[in-house]
C-alpha positions as CSV (number, residue, x, y, z in Angstrom):
1,M,-39.0,-66.0,-27.4
2,K,-39.9,-64.6,-24.0
3,T,-36.3,-64.1,-22.9
4,A,-35.5,-61.8,-25.8
5,E,-38.7,-59.9,-25.3
6,Y,-38.2,-59.4,-21.6
7,G,-34.6,-58.4,-22.2
8,R,-35.6,-55.8,-24.8
9,L,-38.3,-54.4,-22.5
10,L,-36.0,-54.3,-19.5
11,F,-33.1,-52.8,-21.4
12,G,-35.4,-50.2,-23.0
13,L,-37.2,-49.1,-19.8
14,S,-33.8,-48.8,-18.0
15,A,-32.5,-46.7,-20.9
16,V,-35.5,-44.4,-20.6
17,V,-34.9,-44.0,-16.8
18,C,-31.2,-43.4,-17.4
19,G,-31.9,-40.7,-19.9
20,I,-34.3,-38.9,-17.6
21,V,-32.1,-39.2,-14.5
22,G,-29.1,-38.1,-16.5
23,L,-30.7,-34.8,-17.3
24,M,-31.7,-34.2,-13.7
25,W,-28.4,-35.4,-12.1
26,H,-25.4,-33.4,-13.4
27,D,-22.9,-35.9,-11.9
28,S,-24.0,-38.6,-14.2
29,V,-21.9,-40.1,-17.0
30,L,-24.2,-38.3,-19.5
31,W,-22.7,-34.9,-18.4
32,Q,-19.2,-36.3,-18.4
33,V,-19.6,-36.9,-22.1
34,A,-21.2,-33.5,-22.6
35,H,-18.4,-31.7,-20.9
36,M,-15.9,-33.2,-23.4
37,T,-17.4,-30.9,-26.0
38,P,-17.0,-27.1,-26.2
39,I,-18.8,-25.4,-23.3
40,L,-21.4,-23.8,-25.6
41,L,-22.4,-27.2,-26.9
42,S,-22.3,-29.2,-23.7
43,T,-25.9,-28.6,-22.7
44,P,-27.3,-29.4,-26.2
45,V,-25.1,-32.5,-26.4
46,A,-26.4,-33.7,-23.0
47,W,-30.0,-33.2,-24.2
48,C,-29.4,-35.1,-27.4
49,L,-27.8,-38.0,-25.5
50,A,-30.6,-38.1,-23.0
51,L,-33.3,-37.9,-25.8
52,A,-31.4,-40.6,-27.7
53,Q,-31.7,-42.9,-24.6
54,V,-35.3,-42.1,-24.1
55,G,-36.2,-42.5,-27.8
56,G,-34.0,-45.6,-28.2
57,G,-35.4,-47.1,-25.0
58,L,-39.0,-46.7,-26.2
59,G,-38.1,-47.8,-29.8
60,I,-36.3,-51.0,-28.8
61,A,-39.5,-52.3,-27.2
62,L,-41.1,-52.5,-30.7
63,P,-39.9,-55.1,-33.2
64,R,-40.3,-52.8,-36.2
65,S,-37.9,-50.2,-34.7
66,A,-35.8,-52.4,-32.5
67,R,-32.7,-52.6,-34.8
68,S,-32.4,-48.9,-35.4
69,S,-33.0,-48.2,-31.7
70,A,-30.3,-50.7,-30.8
71,I,-27.9,-48.9,-33.0
72,A,-28.8,-45.5,-31.4
73,L,-28.4,-46.9,-27.9
74,G,-25.2,-48.7,-28.8
75,V,-23.7,-45.4,-30.1
76,V,-24.7,-43.5,-26.9
77,Y,-23.2,-46.1,-24.6
78,A,-20.1,-46.3,-26.8
79,L,-19.6,-42.6,-26.2
80,F,-20.2,-43.2,-22.4
81,T,-17.5,-45.9,-22.5
82,L,-15.0,-43.6,-24.3
83,S,-15.6,-40.9,-21.7
84,S,-13.9,-43.1,-19.1
85,V,-10.7,-43.3,-21.1
86,P,-9.3,-39.8,-20.1
87,G,-9.6,-40.8,-16.4
88,M,-7.9,-44.1,-17.1
89,I,-5.0,-42.3,-18.7
90,A,-4.8,-39.5,-16.1
91,A,-4.9,-41.9,-13.1
92,P,-4.0,-45.4,-14.3
93,A,-3.8,-46.7,-10.8
94,D,-7.4,-45.7,-9.9
95,P,-9.8,-48.6,-10.5
96,G,-12.9,-46.4,-10.6
97,S,-12.4,-45.4,-14.3
98,Y,-11.9,-49.0,-15.3
99,V,-15.0,-50.1,-13.5
100,N,-17.1,-47.5,-15.2
101,F,-15.5,-48.3,-18.6
102,F,-16.5,-52.0,-18.5
103,E,-19.9,-51.3,-17.1
104,Q,-20.7,-49.0,-20.0
105,L,-19.0,-51.5,-22.5
106,S,-21.4,-54.2,-21.2
107,L,-24.3,-52.0,-22.4
108,V,-22.7,-51.6,-25.8
109,C,-22.5,-55.4,-26.0
110,G,-26.2,-55.7,-25.1
111,A,-27.3,-53.1,-27.7
112,F,-25.2,-54.6,-30.5
113,A,-25.9,-58.3,-29.8
114,V,-28.4,-58.4,-32.6
115,F,-25.6,-57.5,-35.1
116,A,-22.5,-59.3,-33.8
117,V,-23.4,-61.9,-31.2
118,T,-20.0,-63.5,-31.0
119,A,-18.3,-60.2,-30.4
120,A,-21.0,-59.3,-27.9
121,R,-20.5,-62.6,-26.1
122,L,-16.7,-62.1,-25.8
123,G,-17.1,-58.4,-24.9
124,L,-19.7,-59.2,-22.2
125,G,-17.4,-62.0,-20.9
126,V,-14.5,-59.5,-20.5
127,C,-16.9,-57.0,-18.8
128,T,-18.2,-59.7,-16.4
129,L,-14.6,-60.6,-15.5
130,S,-14.1,-56.9,-14.6
131,F,-17.2,-57.0,-12.4
132,A,-15.6,-59.8,-10.4
133,W,-12.4,-57.8,-10.2
134,A,-14.2,-54.7,-9.1
135,Q,-15.9,-56.6,-6.2
136,V,-12.4,-57.7,-5.0
137,V,-11.0,-54.2,-5.3
138,Y,-14.0,-52.7,-3.6
139,L,-14.7,-55.6,-1.2
140,Q,-15.7,-53.5,1.8
141,Y,-17.9,-51.2,-0.1
142,T,-19.6,-54.0,-2.0
143,A,-20.2,-55.9,1.3
144,S,-21.7,-52.7,2.8
145,L,-24.4,-52.8,0.1
146,V,-25.6,-56.3,1.1
147,P,-28.6,-56.0,3.4
148,T,-27.6,-57.0,6.9
149,W,-30.8,-59.1,7.5
150,I,-29.6,-61.7,4.9
151,P,-27.7,-64.5,6.6
152,P,-25.0,-65.6,7.1
153,S,-23.0,-62.3,6.5
154,Q,-22.4,-59.5,4.1
155,V,-18.8,-60.7,3.3
156,F,-20.1,-64.2,2.5
157,W,-22.5,-62.9,-0.2
158,T,-19.9,-60.6,-1.6
159,I,-17.4,-63.4,-2.0
160,L,-20.1,-65.7,-3.4
161,T,-21.3,-63.2,-6.0
162,T,-17.7,-62.4,-7.0
163,I,-17.1,-66.1,-7.7
164,A,-20.4,-66.2,-9.6
165,F,-19.2,-63.3,-11.8
166,A,-15.9,-65.0,-12.4
167,L,-17.4,-68.3,-13.4
168,A,-20.0,-66.6,-15.7
169,A,-17.2,-64.7,-17.4
170,I,-15.2,-68.0,-18.0
171,A,-18.3,-69.7,-19.4
172,M,-18.9,-66.7,-21.8
173,L,-15.3,-66.5,-22.9
174,I,-14.9,-70.2,-23.7
175,N,-18.5,-70.5,-24.9
176,V,-19.4,-73.4,-22.7
177,R,-22.9,-73.1,-21.2
178,A,-22.6,-69.4,-22.0
179,V,-26.3,-68.8,-22.5
180,L,-27.1,-70.4,-19.1
181,A,-24.3,-68.3,-17.5
182,M,-25.8,-65.1,-18.9
183,Q,-29.3,-66.0,-17.8
184,L,-28.1,-66.8,-14.2
185,M,-26.0,-63.7,-14.1
186,A,-29.1,-61.7,-15.2
187,L,-31.1,-63.3,-12.4
188,M,-28.4,-62.4,-9.9
189,M,-28.2,-58.8,-11.0
190,A,-32.0,-58.5,-11.0
191,L,-31.9,-59.6,-7.4
192,F,-29.3,-56.9,-6.7
193,G,-31.8,-54.3,-7.9
194,I,-34.6,-55.7,-5.7
195,L,-32.5,-56.3,-2.6
196,V,-30.0,-53.5,-2.7
197,W,-31.3,-50.5,-4.7
198,V,-35.1,-50.7,-4.2
199,P,-34.8,-50.3,-0.4
200,R,-32.4,-47.4,-0.9
201,I,-34.8,-45.7,-3.2
202,I,-37.6,-46.2,-0.8
203,A,-35.4,-44.7,2.0
204,Q,-34.0,-41.9,-0.1
205,S,-36.2,-41.3,-3.1
206,S,-34.8,-37.9,-3.7
207,N,-31.2,-39.2,-4.1
208,L,-30.7,-39.3,-7.9
209,S,-27.6,-41.5,-7.6
210,N,-29.8,-44.3,-6.3
211,W,-32.1,-44.0,-9.4
212,S,-29.0,-43.9,-11.6
213,E,-27.6,-47.0,-10.0
214,I,-30.8,-49.1,-10.3
215,A,-31.3,-48.0,-13.9
216,E,-27.8,-49.0,-14.9
217,N,-28.1,-52.2,-12.9
218,Y,-31.1,-53.2,-14.9
219,L,-29.5,-52.0,-18.2
220,M,-26.7,-54.5,-17.5
221,T,-29.3,-57.1,-16.6
222,G,-31.2,-56.5,-19.9
223,A,-27.9,-56.6,-21.8
224,A,-27.1,-60.1,-20.4
225,L,-30.5,-61.3,-21.4
226,L,-30.3,-59.9,-24.9
227,V,-26.9,-61.4,-25.6
228,A,-28.1,-64.7,-24.2
229,A,-31.2,-64.7,-26.4
230,Y,-29.3,-63.9,-29.6
231,L,-26.5,-66.3,-28.8
232,G,-29.2,-69.0,-28.4
233,G,-30.2,-68.4,-32.0
234,W,-33.1,-65.9,-31.8
235,R,-33.5,-62.7,-33.8
236,I,-35.8,-59.8,-34.3
237,S,-37.8,-60.0,-37.6
238,S,-39.3,-56.9,-39.1
239,G,-42.6,-56.6,-40.7
240,P,-46.3,-56.3,-39.7
241,S,-46.4,-59.8,-38.2
242,S,-42.9,-59.8,-36.8
243,E,-42.2,-61.3,-33.4
244,V,-39.3,-61.5,-31.1
245,G,-37.9,-65.0,-30.9
246,Q,-38.0,-66.2,-34.5
247,P,-35.5,-68.9,-34.9
248,E,-32.5,-68.3,-37.3
């Protein structure tokens, strides 16, 4: 099935970019996890996490290694998710840690969709609901990301996409048109990357935060496509003649 294949390739390529950018940019979540270990181990841990993303991202593109690579990536992004918990405990009123927590959790859902698709659907639904909440909390910042040349206004598109996230979350949580909701959300997030982050990278190619943002944006896009594909009844078969998209 092409949706599953595209989702795996997008997820894998984005993981590779995240791993590379994480090593170069020491404000990334990769280093947040590394700094939770003893100082002598922080750099080796960061390298291991980055290499796991690169290797897992390359491996998930191949049917033969997709399952083991999905596990590796799921573990890495689970660690990234847990790294947000201390911030949530230290400053429970600060929404930033919660936003990061659910963004990383959505990646775990994408990686583990092949093993527990119902849990992945529910988890992604909760994460998507948090995306809508985050856009309400950071309304002005989100609106500032919308290109000014798109009519009718930045606030209009912020409100519309917030509603879209909320409706997609409801569809996933109650499992009504959930596959379509994930596919449409993936399309919307893919457009975010093209319209918001690509121009920023062109304008400031040396700014590593822009590269990190677009990689994570497409990781979440790939996660939505993967959960949609497996929820729709497709799996990865292993073997010399295996293909993505074999019916269950």
